[in-house]
N, C-alpha and C positions, 0 to 999 in steps of 0.2 A: 504494500500500500504506500502510495506517495502522498504526503500531506503538504498543504500550503504553509507558508511561513507568516501569514497575516495574523491579525488579532483574533479572527474567528476561525473555528475548526472548518477545514475544507479538504476533502479527499480529491486529489487531482487525478489519480490513476490507481488501478489495481491490476496485478499480474497474477493470473491463475497458474499455479505450479502443478495442478492436477493431483496433488497428494494431501490436501488439507493444509493445516497451519504449519508455519516454520516451527522447529523444535528448539531453537535457541536464537540469540542475538546474531545478526549478520556480522561477520568479521571482515575487516578490510586490512590488506597488507600488500605492499609492493604493486599497487594498481589492480589488485584482484579482489573480488567479493566472494566470500565463502558462505553458502546458504545451506543449512541442514533442514531436511524435512523428515517425516516419519520413515521414509524409505531410502533416501539418497542424500549425498553431500554434493552440492553443485559448486563449481568454480566458474566465475564469470570474469573474463579478462584475458590478457595475453600471458 
């Protein structure tokens, strides 16, 4: 879920991972995003 930065709550976008909720906080390192779901660990980046 992508949220706006304004004074009021605003959902800008949602990305369906197909597996339900993320299981932990998204980690960022060396230009990569690591996302854990109930079934997989995804790495987005180079």
